[in-house]
PARO-394428 format. One record per atom (N, C-alpha, C, O): residue number from 1; residue in three letters; x, y, z; atom name. Coordinates in nm, 3 decimals. Layout:
<pts>
     i    aa         X         Y         Z   at
   NUM   ALA         X         Y         Z   CA
...
</pts>
This chain:
<pts>
     i    aa         X         Y         Z   at
     1   MET     8.544    11.786     6.957    N
     1   MET     8.640    11.680     6.982   CA
     1   MET     8.570    11.561     7.047    C
     1   MET     8.476    11.578     7.125    O
     2   SER     8.617    11.445     7.015    N
     2   SER     8.556    11.328     7.076   CA
     2   SER     8.607    11.310     7.218    C
     2   SER     8.712    11.361     7.256    O
     3   ARG     8.530    11.237     7.294    N
     3   ARG     8.565    11.215     7.434   CA
     3   ARG     8.693    11.133     7.447    C
     3   ARG     8.772    11.155     7.538    O
     4   HIS     8.712    11.039     7.355    N
     4   HIS     8.831    10.953     7.360   CA
     4   HIS     8.958    11.036     7.350    C
     4   HIS     9.055    11.011     7.422    O
     5   VAL     8.959    11.132     7.261    N
     5   VAL     9.077    11.218     7.243   CA
     5   VAL     9.098    11.304     7.367    C
     5   VAL     9.211    11.323     7.411    O
     6   ASP     8.989    11.357     7.423    N
     6   ASP     9.000    11.443     7.541   CA
     6   ASP     9.059    11.368     7.660    C
     6   ASP     9.140    11.423     7.734    O
     7   GLU     9.019    11.241     7.679    N
     7   GLU     9.068    11.164     7.792   CA
     7   GLU     9.212    11.118     7.771    C
     7   GLU     9.283    11.095     7.869    O
     8   ALA     9.255    11.104     7.648    N
     8   ALA     9.389    11.056     7.620   CA
     8   ALA     9.493    11.167     7.632    C
     8   ALA     9.612    11.137     7.644    O
     9   GLN     9.454    11.292     7.630    N
     9   GLN     9.549    11.402     7.632   CA
     9   GLN     9.638    11.404     7.757    C
     9   GLN     9.757    11.435     7.742    O
    10   PRO     9.592    11.375     7.876    N
    10   PRO     9.683    11.378     7.991   CA
    10   PRO     9.799    11.279     7.976    C
    10   PRO     9.903    11.298     8.038    O
    11   TYR     9.781    11.176     7.896    N
    11   TYR     9.884    11.074     7.878   CA
    11   TYR     9.969    11.100     7.753    C
    11   TYR    10.058    11.021     7.723    O
    12   ALA     9.943    11.207     7.681    N
    12   ALA    10.007    11.231     7.553   CA
    12   ALA    10.159    11.243     7.562    C
    12   ALA    10.228    11.203     7.469    O
    13   LYS    10.213    11.297     7.670    N
    13   LYS    10.357    11.320     7.679   CA
    13   LYS    10.432    11.203     7.741    C
    13   LYS    10.554    11.211     7.759    O
    14   LEU    10.363    11.095     7.776    N
    14   LEU    10.427    10.979     7.833   CA
    14   LEU    10.467    10.882     7.723    C
    14   LEU    10.410    10.883     7.614    O
    15   ASP    10.566    10.796     7.753    N
    15   ASP    10.602    10.696     7.653   CA
    15   ASP    10.490    10.592     7.642    C
    15   ASP    10.403    10.584     7.728    O
    16   ALA    10.494    10.515     7.536    N
    16   ALA    10.384    10.424     7.504   CA
    16   ALA    10.360    10.321     7.615    C
    16   ALA    10.246    10.291     7.649    O
    17   LYS    10.468    10.268     7.671    N
    17   LYS    10.453    10.164     7.774   CA
    17   LYS    10.386    10.221     7.899    C
    17   LYS    10.297    10.158     7.955    O
    18   THR    10.428    10.338     7.944    N
    18   THR    10.370    10.401     8.062   CA
    18   THR    10.225    10.441     8.037    C
    18   THR    10.139    10.423     8.122    O
    19   ARG    10.200    10.495     7.918    N
    19   ARG    10.064    10.535     7.883   CA
    19   ARG     9.971    10.415     7.882    C
    19   ARG     9.859    10.422     7.932    O
    20   ARG    10.018    10.304     7.824    N
    20   ARG     9.937    10.183     7.819   CA
    20   ARG     9.911    10.129     7.960    C
    20   ARG     9.801    10.083     7.991    O
    21   LYS    10.012    10.135     8.045    N
    21   LYS     9.998    10.087     8.183   CA
    21   LYS     9.894    10.172     8.258    C
    21   LYS     9.810    10.116     8.329    O
    22   LEU     9.899    10.304     8.244    N
    22   LEU     9.803    10.391     8.312   CA
    22   LEU     9.661    10.369     8.260    C
    22   LEU     9.565    10.368     8.337    O
    23   LEU     9.650    10.352     8.130    N
    23   LEU     9.516    10.327     8.073   CA
    23   LEU     9.462    10.191     8.119    C
    23   LEU     9.342    10.178     8.146    O
    24   ASP     9.550    10.091     8.129    N
    24   ASP     9.507     9.960     8.179   CA
    24   ASP     9.462     9.969     8.324    C
    24   ASP     9.362     9.908     8.362    O
    25   GLN     9.535    10.046     8.405    N
    25   GLN     9.496    10.063     8.546   CA
    25   GLN     9.360    10.131     8.555    C
    25   GLN     9.275    10.092     8.635    O
    26   ARG     9.340    10.231     8.472    N
    26   ARG     9.211    10.301     8.472   CA
    26   ARG     9.099    10.209     8.429    C
    26   ARG     8.991    10.209     8.487    O
    27   ARG     9.125    10.130     8.326    N
    27   ARG     9.024    10.037     8.275   CA
    27   ARG     8.990     9.931     8.379    C
    27   ARG     8.873     9.896     8.396    O
    28   MET     9.091     9.880     8.450    N
    28   MET     9.067     9.779     8.553   CA
    28   MET     8.991     9.838     8.671    C
    28   MET     8.906     9.771     8.731    O
    29   SER     9.020     9.961     8.705    N
    29   SER     8.947    10.028     8.813   CA
    29   SER     8.800    10.040     8.776    C
    29   SER     8.712    10.015     8.859    O
    30   TYR     8.773    10.078     8.653    N
    30   TYR     8.636    10.089     8.605   CA
    30   TYR     8.567     9.952     8.607    C
    30   TYR     8.451     9.941     8.647    O
    31   ARG     8.639     9.849     8.564    N
    31   ARG     8.583     9.715     8.562   CA
    31   ARG     8.551     9.666     8.703    C
    31   ARG     8.447     9.604     8.725    O
    32   ARG     8.641     9.692     8.799    N
    32   ARG     8.616     9.652     8.938   CA
    32   ARG     8.494     9.723     8.995    C
    32   ARG     8.416     9.665     9.070    O
    33   ALA     8.478     9.850     8.958    N
    33   ALA     8.361     9.925     9.005   CA
    33   ALA     8.232     9.864     8.950    C
    33   ALA     8.133     9.853     9.022    O
    34   ILE     8.234     9.825     8.825    N
    34   ILE     8.116     9.762     8.764   CA
    34   ILE     8.086     9.629     8.832    C
    34   ILE     7.971     9.599     8.863    O
    35   GLU     8.190     9.548     8.856    N
    35   GLU     8.171     9.418     8.921   CA
    35   GLU     8.118     9.436     9.063    C
    35   GLU     8.031     9.362     9.107    O
    36   SER     8.171     9.534     9.133    N
    36   SER     8.126     9.561     9.270   CA
    36   SER     7.979     9.601     9.270    C
    36   SER     7.902     9.556     9.355    O
    37   TYR     7.941     9.686     9.176    N
    37   TYR     7.803     9.730     9.165   CA
    37   TYR     7.712     9.611     9.134    C
    37   TYR     7.603     9.598     9.191    O
    38   ALA     7.756     9.524     9.045    N
    38   ALA     7.676     9.406     9.008   CA
    38   ALA     7.659     9.313     9.128    C
    38   ALA     7.550     9.260     9.151    O
    39   GLU     7.768     9.292     9.204    N
    39   GLU     7.759     9.207     9.322   CA
    39   GLU     7.665     9.267     9.427    C
    39   GLU     7.588     9.196     9.491    O
    40   GLN     7.672     9.398     9.442    N
    40   GLN     7.586     9.467     9.539   CA
    40   GLN     7.439     9.454     9.500    C
    40   GLN     7.353     9.431     9.586    O
    41   ARG     7.409     9.469     9.372    N
    41   ARG     7.271     9.453     9.324   CA
    41   ARG     7.221     9.311     9.346    C
    41   ARG     7.106     9.290     9.385    O
    42   LEU     7.307     9.212     9.319    N
    42   LEU     7.269     9.073     9.338   CA
    42   LEU     7.240     9.044     9.484    C
    42   LEU     7.142     8.977     9.516    O
    43   LEU     7.323     9.095     9.573    N
    43   LEU     7.301     9.077     9.716   CA
    43   LEU     7.171     9.142     9.759    C
    43   LEU     7.094     9.083     9.835    O
    44   GLN     7.145     9.263     9.712    N
    44   GLN     7.018     9.331     9.744   CA
    44   GLN     6.899     9.250     9.696    C
    44   GLN     6.798     9.239     9.766    O
    45   GLN     6.912     9.194     9.576    N
    45   GLN     6.803     9.114     9.521   CA
    45   GLN     6.780     8.989     9.606    C
    45   GLN     6.666     8.952     9.634    O
    46   GLU     6.890     8.923     9.646    N
    46   GLU     6.877     8.804     9.729   CA
    46   GLU     6.816     8.837     9.865    C
    46   GLU     6.735     8.760     9.917    O
    47   LEU     6.855     8.949     9.922    N
    47   LEU     6.800     8.987    10.052   CA
    47   LEU     6.652     9.025    10.042    C
    47   LEU     6.575     9.002    10.136    O
    48   SER     6.613     9.083     9.930    N
    48   SER     6.473     9.123     9.917   CA
    48   SER     6.381     9.002     9.905    C
    48   SER     6.260     9.014     9.924    O
    49   ASP     6.437     8.885     9.875    N
    49   ASP     6.357     8.762     9.871   CA
    49   ASP     6.319     8.715    10.011    C
    49   ASP     6.226     8.637    10.027    O
    50   TYR     6.393     8.764    10.112    N
    50   TYR     6.370     8.721    10.250   CA
    50   TYR     6.355     8.844    10.341    C
    50   TYR     6.446     8.875    10.418    O
    51   PRO     6.241     8.913    10.332    N
    51   PRO     6.225     9.035    10.412   CA
    51   PRO     6.229     9.010    10.563    C
    51   PRO     6.264     9.099    10.640    O
    52   GLU     6.192     8.888    10.605    N
    52   GLU     6.197     8.860    10.749   CA
    52   GLU     6.341     8.859    10.800    C
    52   GLU     6.364     8.891    10.917    O
    53   LEU     6.437     8.823    10.715    N
    53   LEU     6.578     8.828    10.757   CA
    53   LEU     6.624     8.972    10.774    C
    53   LEU     6.702     9.003    10.864    O
    54   ILE     6.576     9.059    10.687    N
    54   ILE     6.613     9.200    10.698   CA
    54   ILE     6.560     9.256    10.830    C
    54   ILE     6.631     9.327    10.901    O
    55   ALA     6.436     9.223    10.862    N
    55   ALA     6.376     9.271    10.988   CA
    55   ALA     6.450     9.213    11.108    C
    55   ALA     6.476     9.285    11.204    O
    56   ALA     6.484     9.085    11.103    N
    56   ALA     6.555     9.022    11.215   CA
    56   ALA     6.693     9.085    11.233    C
    56   ALA     6.735     9.110    11.346    O
    57   ASN     6.763     9.109    11.124    N
    57   ASN     6.895     9.172    11.133   CA
    57   ASN     6.884     9.314    11.187    C
    57   ASN     6.969     9.357    11.265    O
    58   TYR     6.781     9.385    11.147    N
    58   TYR     6.761     9.522    11.196   CA
    58   TYR     6.736     9.521    11.347    C
    58   TYR     6.794     9.601    11.420    O
    59   LEU     6.651     9.431    11.392    N
    59   LEU     6.621     9.423    11.535   CA
    59   LEU     6.744     9.383    11.616    C
    59   LEU     6.769     9.438    11.723    O
    60   ALA     6.821     9.288    11.564    N
    60   ALA     6.942     9.245    11.635   CA
    60   ALA     7.043     9.359    11.643    C
    60   ALA     7.106     9.378    11.747    O
    61   ALA     7.057     9.434    11.536    N
    61   ALA     7.151     9.546    11.536   CA
    61   ALA     7.103     9.657    11.630    C
    61   ALA     7.183     9.718    11.701    O
    62   ALA     6.973     9.682    11.632    N
    62   ALA     6.918     9.785    11.718   CA
    62   ALA     6.937     9.748    11.865    C
    62   ALA     6.969     9.834    11.948    O
    63   GLN     6.918     9.621    11.897    N
    63   GLN     6.936     9.577    12.035   CA
    63   GLN     7.083     9.582    12.076    C
    63   GLN     7.115     9.612    12.191    O
    64   ALA     7.171     9.555    11.983    N
    64   ALA     7.315     9.558    12.014   CA
    64   ALA     7.361     9.700    12.042    C
    64   ALA     7.456     9.720    12.118    O
    65   LEU     7.296     9.799    11.982    N
    65   LEU     7.336     9.938    11.999   CA
    65   LEU     7.276    10.003    12.123    C
    65   LEU     7.326    10.106    12.169    O
    66   GLU     7.171     9.944    12.178    N
    66   GLU     7.107    10.002    12.296   CA
    66   GLU     7.197     9.989    12.418    C
    66   GLU     7.256     9.883    12.440    O
    67   PRO     7.208    10.096    12.497    N
    67   PRO     7.287    10.082    12.619   CA
    67   PRO     7.213     9.993    12.719    C
    67   PRO     7.092    10.006    12.739    O
    68   ARG     7.285     9.905    12.777    N
    68   ARG     7.222     9.812    12.873   CA
    68   ARG     7.233     9.867    13.013    C
    68   ARG     7.338     9.917    13.055    O
    69   SER     7.123     9.856    13.084    N
    69   SER     7.125     9.902    13.222   CA
    69   SER     7.186     9.794    13.311    C
    69   SER     7.179     9.675    13.280    O
    70   ALA     7.243     9.835    13.418    N
    70   ALA     7.304     9.741    13.511   CA
    70   ALA     7.195     9.663    13.582    C
    70   ALA     7.092     9.719    13.622    O
    71   ARG     7.216     9.536    13.599    N
    71   ARG     7.118     9.452    13.669   CA
    71   ARG     7.137     9.472    13.820    C
    71   ARG     7.249     9.483    13.869    O
    72   PRO     7.027     9.477    13.891    N
    72   PRO     7.041     9.490    14.037   CA
    72   PRO     7.100     9.362    14.097    C
    72   PRO     7.070     9.251    14.051    O
    73   GLY     7.181     9.377    14.196    N
    73   GLY     7.244     9.262    14.261   CA
    73   GLY     7.145     9.182    14.344    C
    73   GLY     7.046     9.237    14.392    O
    74   ARG     7.171     9.058    14.359    N
    74   ARG     7.080     8.973    14.436   CA
    74   ARG     7.130     8.951    14.574    C
    74   ARG     7.066     8.882    14.653    O
</pts>
């Protein structure tokens, strides 16, 4: 059996309008996932052009997470 027929079976007992709506929702979910992945790759590529920014962000985040000791009073 083809994959298309196997995936359509859960929707077989629904009316055409509901089945079309569910398939459209599934298709849009897949499309959003692809767009998100593409945006993430583009951002990674842009960040890799500036490795010093990655290092600076890492250092800033590491310093923000360090517990600060209390300063002695004067």
